[in-house]
C-alpha positions in Angstrom: -75.4 22.1 -46.4 -74.1 20.1 -43.6 -70.7 21.4 -42.6 -68.0 18.8 -42.7 -66.7 17.9 -39.3 -63.1 19.0 -38.8 -61.2 16.5 -36.8 -59.4 18.3 -34.1 -56.1 16.7 -33.1 -55.0 17.3 -29.5 -52.1 19.7 -29.4 -48.8 17.8 -28.9 -47.5 18.4 -25.4 -43.8 18.8 -25.1 -42.1 16.8 -22.4 -40.4 19.0 -19.8 -36.7 19.0 -20.4 -34.5 18.2 -17.4 -32.9 21.2 -15.9 -29.2 21.0 -16.5 -27.4 21.6 -13.2 -24.0 23.2 -13.1 -21.3 20.7 -12.5 -19.7 21.2 -9.2 -16.1 20.6 -8.3 -16.6 17.1 -7.0 -18.8 15.9 -9.8 -16.3 17.3 -12.4 -13.2 16.0 -10.6 -11.6 13.2 -12.7 -10.5 11.4 -9.6 -14.1 11.3 -8.3 -15.4 10.3 -11.7 -12.9 7.5 -11.9 -13.8 6.3 -8.4 -17.4 5.9 -9.4 -16.5 3.3 -12.0 -15.7 -0.4 -11.6 -12.3 0.2 -13.3 -11.5 3.0 -10.8 -12.3 0.8 -7.8 -10.1 -2.0 -9.2 -7.3 0.5 -9.6 -7.7 1.7 -6.0 -7.7 -1.9 -4.7 -4.5 -2.5 -6.7 -2.7 0.6 -5.5 -3.7 0.1 -1.9 -2.9 -3.6 -2.3 0.7 -2.8 -3.2 1.1 -0.6 -0.1 -0.5 -3.2 2.2 1.5 -6.1 0.7 4.7 -4.2 1.0 3.9 -3.5 4.7 3.1 -7.1 5.4 6.4 -8.3 3.9 8.4 -5.7 5.8 6.5 -6.4 9.0 7.1 -10.2 8.7 10.9 -9.6 8.1 11.0 -7.4 11.2 9.2 -10.0 13.3 11.6 -12.8 12.6 14.4 -10.7 14.1 13.1 -12.2 17.4 15.1 -15.3 16.5 18.4 -13.4 16.6 18.5 -11.9 20.1 16.3 -9.9 22.3 18.7 -6.9 22.0 18.4 -7.0 18.2 14.6 -7.2 18.3 14.2 -4.4 20.8 16.7 -2.3 18.9 14.6 -2.8 15.7 11.5 -1.7 17.6 13.3 1.3 19.0 14.5 2.3 15.5 10.9 2.4 14.2 10.0 5.0 16.9 13.2 7.1 16.6 13.6 7.1 12.8 13.6 10.7 11.5 15.1 12.1 14.7 16.3 14.8 15.5 14.7 16.4 12.4 11.3 15.0 13.3 9.7 14.4 16.7 9.8 11.0 18.4 7.5 8.5 16.6 6.5 11.1 14.0 7.4 9.0 11.0 5.9 5.9 12.6 2.6 7.6 12.9 2.8 8.9 9.4 3.3 5.3 8.2 0.4 4.1 10.4 -1.8 6.8 9.0 -1.0 5.8 5.4 -1.6 2.1 6.3 -5.0 2.9 7.9 -6.1 5.0 5.0 -5.0 2.3 2.5 -6.8 -0.4 4.5 -10.0 1.7 4.7 -9.9 2.5 0.9 -9.2 -1.1 0.1 -12.2 -2.3 2.2 -14.6 0.4 0.8 -13.6 -0.3 -2.8 -14.0 -4.0 -2.3 -17.5 -3.6 -0.8 -18.7 -1.2 -3.5 -17.2 -3.3 -6.2 -19.1 -6.3 -4.9 -22.4 -4.2 -4.9 -21.7 -3.0 -8.5 -21.0 -6.5 -9.7 -24.3 -7.7 -8.2 -26.3 -4.8 -9.7 -24.7 -5.5 -13.2 -26.3 -9.0 -13.3 -29.7 -8.9 -14.9 -31.2 -11.8 -12.9 -29.8 -10.8 -9.5 -26.9 -12.1 -7.6 -26.3 -15.8 -7.7 -23.2 -17.6 -6.5 -21.5 -19.2 -9.4 -18.5 -21.4 -8.9 -16.5 -21.4 -12.2 -14.0 -24.0 -12.9 -11.2 -21.4 -12.7 -12.2 -20.3 -9.2 -9.9 -21.2 -6.4 -10.7 -21.7 -2.7 -8.8 -18.5 -2.0 -11.0 -16.5 -4.4 -14.2 -18.0 -3.1 -13.3 -17.1 0.5 -11.9 -13.6 -0.2 -14.9 -11.9 1.5 -14.7 -14.0 4.7 -10.9 -13.9 4.9 -11.1 -10.1 4.6 -13.7 -9.9 7.5 -11.5 -12.1 9.7 -8.4 -9.9 8.9 -10.3 -6.7 9.8 -11.2 -8.2 13.2 -7.6 -9.4 13.7 -6.1 -6.0 12.9 -8.2 -4.4 15.6 -7.3 -7.1 18.2 -3.6 -7.1 17.1 -3.4 -3.3 17.7 -5.1 -3.6 21.1 -2.8 -6.6 22.0 0.8 -5.9 21.0 0.6 -2.1 20.2 -1.1 -0.7 23.3 -1.3 -3.8 25.5 -5.0 -3.4 26.4 -5.8 -7.1 26.0 -3.9 -10.4 26.5 -1.7 -9.3 29.3 -1.8 -9.3 33.1 -1.9 -6.0 34.9 1.4 -4.1 34.4 2.9 -7.0 32.4 3.0 -5.0 29.1 6.1 -2.9 28.8 6.3 -0.3 25.9 10.1 -0.4 25.8 10.5 -4.2 25.9 8.8 -5.4 22.8 10.6 -8.8 23.0 9.1 -9.6 26.4 5.7 -8.4 25.1 5.9 -10.9 22.2 6.9 -13.8 24.4 4.3 -13.0 27.1 1.6 -12.3 24.5 2.0 -15.5 22.6 2.5 -17.7 25.7 -1.3 -17.9 25.9 -2.3 -20.8 23.5 -5.6 -19.3 22.5 -4.0 -16.0 21.5 -1.5 -17.8 19.4 -4.2 -20.0 17.9 -6.2 -16.9 16.9 -3.0 -15.4 15.4 -2.2 -18.5 13.4 -5.8 -18.8 12.1 -5.7 -15.1 11.1 -2.4 -15.6 9.3 -4.0 -18.5 7.4 -6.8 -16.1 6.3 -4.0 -13.6 5.3 -2.3 -16.4 3.2 -5.6 -17.1 1.3 -6.2 -13.4 0.9 -2.8 -12.7 -0.5 -2.9 -15.8 -2.8 -5.8 -14.4 -4.7 -5.3 -10.7 -3.9 -1.7 -10.5 -5.4 -2.9 -12.4 -8.4 -5.8 -9.9 -9.0 -3.3 -7.1 -8.5 -1.2 -8.4 -11.3 -4.2 -8.6 -13.5 -5.4 -5.1 -12.8 -1.9 -3.7 -13.5 -2.0 -5.5 -16.9 0.9 -7.8 -16.2 -1.0 -11.0 -16.8 -0.9 -12.6 -20.3 -0.8 -16.1 -21.7 3.0 -16.3 -21.3 3.3 -14.9 -17.8 0.1 -16.3 -16.2 1.7 -19.4 -14.7 4.7 -17.4 -13.4 2.6 -14.7 -11.8 0.4 -17.4 -10.2 3.4 -19.0 -8.7 4.7 -15.6 -7.4 1.4 -14.8 -5.8 1.1 -18.2 -4.1 4.8 -18.1 -3.1 4.4 -14.7 -1.5 1.4 -15.9 0.4 3.1 -19.0 1.7 6.3 -17.2 2.6 4.3 -14.5 4.6 2.3 -17.2 6.4 5.3 -19.2 7.4 7.2 -16.2 8.6 4.4 -14.8 10.7 3.4 -18.1 12.4 7.0 -19.0 13.1 7.0 -16.6 16.1 4.0 -17.9 18.1 5.0 -21.5 17.2 8.5 -20.8 18.6 7.1 -19.2 21.7 4.7 -22.1 22.4 7.5 -24.6 21.7 9.9 -22.8 24.1 12.4 -22.0 21.4 11.9 -18.3 22.1 11.6 -17.3 25.8 
């Protein structure tokens, strides 16, 4: 008798299971995990935004002291360097504040760049620029106003902080901030670049403060209009306060 053929089924091959790696300190750290999410980056931008906006307003209020008298303005500049003495060394608190501001600015920039990359990757059909009806000119130009502000910060530090650019030899005096401001803004192209940068700051604040309110959960149907007015009001106030100094120098009101 012919033997019936027994159909042989191939043995099922098990897929290799991924090896579970022990979670290290950084991968298990909740702060690092939060940083890796879109929500975490928005929180970082909001927190650093509060620090930077607070500094910008305080810096603007300090700048307009130039309209009182040169003694008052120089005394204010001296206070920034001597605050904390004699408990702390000369300029120690000022450098602490500068370090916090630099760290906040870097975190703000990195979070913004990575958030943009994550938003692009989230779109199935790739990144396409879409102008919604709710978009404003400030929101559409956030990227470019941020780039201009980054360039301006570097120039501003080299200009009025260390005096490496925008001054004639031996014209910059560390102890006479009033004269440095007058001499620095006496060059029309320096003042023009400053005013242009402050316009970029105004646009950046207009949308940035509004986004900060949203991230903090303060925005709702009842408060939306008020918060929009607040963000725009802060932006315009900061812009007017900052540009008043170079305009006054060029006009000869401050000399």
